[in-house]
C-alpha positions in Angstrom: 26.5 16.0 16.0 22.9 17.2 16.6 21.9 17.7 20.3 18.8 15.6 19.9 20.9 12.7 18.6 23.4 13.1 21.4 20.5 12.8 23.9 19.3 9.6 22.3 22.8 8.1 22.5 23.2 9.2 26.2 19.8 7.6 27.0 20.8 4.4 25.2 24.1 4.3 27.2 22.2 4.7 30.5 19.9 1.9 29.6 22.8 -0.3 28.5 24.5 0.4 31.8 21.4 -0.9 33.5 21.4 -4.0 31.3 25.0 -4.7 32.2 24.3 -4.2 35.9 21.4 -6.7 35.7 23.5 -9.2 33.7 26.3 -8.9 36.4 23.8 -9.5 39.2 22.4 -12.6 37.4 25.9 -13.9 36.9 26.7 -13.4 40.6 23.8 -15.6 41.5 25.4 -18.5 39.7 27.6 -20.2 42.2 31.1 -21.2 41.3 31.7 -23.7 44.1 32.9 -20.9 46.4 30.7 -19.6 49.2 29.6 -16.0 48.8 26.9 -13.9 50.4 25.7 -12.9 46.9 24.4 -16.5 46.5 21.7 -15.6 49.1 20.6 -12.4 47.3 17.0 -12.6 46.4 16.0 -15.0 49.2 13.0 -13.5 51.0 12.3 -14.5 54.6 8.8 -14.3 56.2 9.5 -11.7 58.9 6.3 -11.4 61.0 4.2 -11.7 57.8 6.3 -9.4 55.6 8.7 -10.8 53.0 12.1 -9.4 53.9 15.5 -9.9 52.3 17.6 -12.5 54.1 20.5 -10.0 54.6 18.1 -7.7 56.7 17.1 -10.4 59.2 20.6 -11.7 60.0 24.4 -11.3 59.5 25.9 -13.4 56.7 29.5 -14.5 57.0 31.9 -16.6 55.0 34.4 -18.1 57.4 36.0 -20.2 54.6 35.6 -20.8 50.9 33.0 -23.5 51.3 30.9 -22.3 54.3 28.3 -19.6 54.8 27.1 -18.8 58.3 23.8 -16.9 58.9 23.5 -15.4 62.4 19.9 -14.1 62.8 19.3 -10.9 64.7 16.5 -12.7 66.6 16.6 -16.3 67.7 13.0 -17.0 66.6 13.9 -16.2 63.0 16.0 -19.4 62.7 13.1 -21.6 61.4 11.8 -19.0 58.9 15.3 -18.4 57.5 15.9 -22.1 57.2 12.5 -22.5 55.4 13.2 -19.6 53.1 16.6 -21.1 52.1 15.0 -24.5 51.4 12.2 -22.9 49.3 14.7 -20.9 47.3 16.1 -24.2 46.0 19.7 -23.0 45.7 21.0 -26.6 46.0 22.3 -26.3 49.6 20.6 -27.8 52.7 20.8 -25.5 55.7 22.1 -26.9 59.0 20.4 -25.3 62.0 22.3 -25.7 65.3 19.9 -23.6 67.4 21.9 -20.3 67.3 23.2 -20.1 63.7 22.4 -21.6 60.3 25.4 -23.1 58.5 25.4 -23.7 54.7 28.2 -25.9 53.4 28.7 -25.4 49.6 29.5 -28.8 48.1 32.4 -28.9 45.6 31.2 -28.9 42.0 31.5 -32.0 39.8 32.8 -31.6 36.2 29.3 -32.2 34.9 27.8 -29.6 37.1 30.5 -27.1 36.1 29.6 -27.6 32.5 25.9 -27.0 33.3 26.8 -23.8 35.1 28.9 -22.6 32.2 25.9 -23.2 29.9 23.8 -21.1 32.3 26.4 -18.4 32.3 26.2 -18.3 28.4 22.4 -18.1 28.6 22.6 -15.2 31.0 25.2 -13.5 28.8 23.0 -14.0 25.7 20.0 -12.4 27.6 22.2 -9.4 28.4 23.3 -9.1 24.7 19.7 -9.3 23.6 18.7 -6.6 26.0 21.5 -4.4 24.7 20.5 -5.0 21.1 16.9 -4.1 21.9 18.1 -0.8 23.4 20.1 -0.2 20.2 17.0 -0.9 18.1 14.9 1.5 20.2 17.6 4.2 20.0 17.9 3.9 16.2 14.1 4.1 15.8 14.0 7.3 17.9 16.9 8.8 15.9 15.1 8.0 12.6 12.0 9.8 14.0 14.1 12.9 14.5 13.9 13.4 10.7 10.5 15.1 11.4 12.4 17.6 13.6 14.5 18.7 10.6 17.5 16.5 11.4 19.4 15.7 8.1 19.9 12.2 6.8 23.6 12.5 7.2 23.3 13.4 10.9 20.9 10.4 11.3 23.5 8.1 9.7 26.2 9.4 12.0 23.9 9.0 15.0 23.1 5.4 14.1 26.8 4.6 13.6 27.6 6.1 17.0 24.8 3.9 18.6 26.3 0.9 16.9 29.8 1.7 18.3 28.3 2.1 21.8 26.4 -1.2 21.4 29.6 -3.1 20.3 31.4 -1.8 23.4 28.6 -3.0 25.7 28.4 -6.4 24.0 32.2 -6.7 24.7 31.6 -5.9 28.4 29.0 -8.7 28.6 31.4 -11.1 26.9 34.2 -10.2 29.4 31.9 -10.7 32.4 30.8 -14.0 31.1 34.4 -15.1 30.3 35.5 -14.2 33.9 32.6 -16.1 35.4 33.3 -19.2 33.2 36.9 -19.1 34.3 35.8 -18.9 37.9 33.5 -21.9 37.5 36.0 -24.1 35.7 38.8 -23.4 38.2 39.0 -26.4 40.5 
């Protein structure tokens, strides 16, 4: 296979890896009824005027499957942390006892589980669309290599290889979504 085509395939794989990582992080944010520190990723706290990730202003612990405890590094950060959690609208009300913030994750109803599965499927579809767009870009770049004296046969082989890579990554997205769905539907 031509080196220029190999480079396009390698670039496409790198971009697809990023798409998978993004998809995984989005799926992690969907809570499955169990408490996890990952649920709080993306929550920014006003730390002396600077938006700072919650994990950088306090320790986050999960003493049991339904509880998250946030121990701020500084006592005066309790109110800003509490406010940030409420503004993040994650469906959990923080309980401030003056030294820690406790988040109790409510058990999921059957209806809520089905909504979350729908959300998982939406995120998985977004991941697949991103991968297909990467495939399209890679194929276009490979076709443009014709100007650099790459034969039609080599271009066809390159496109077939890109399709193989795409199929593998689509399967990975499906596996991640399937695991998350199983996690959500487990009572």
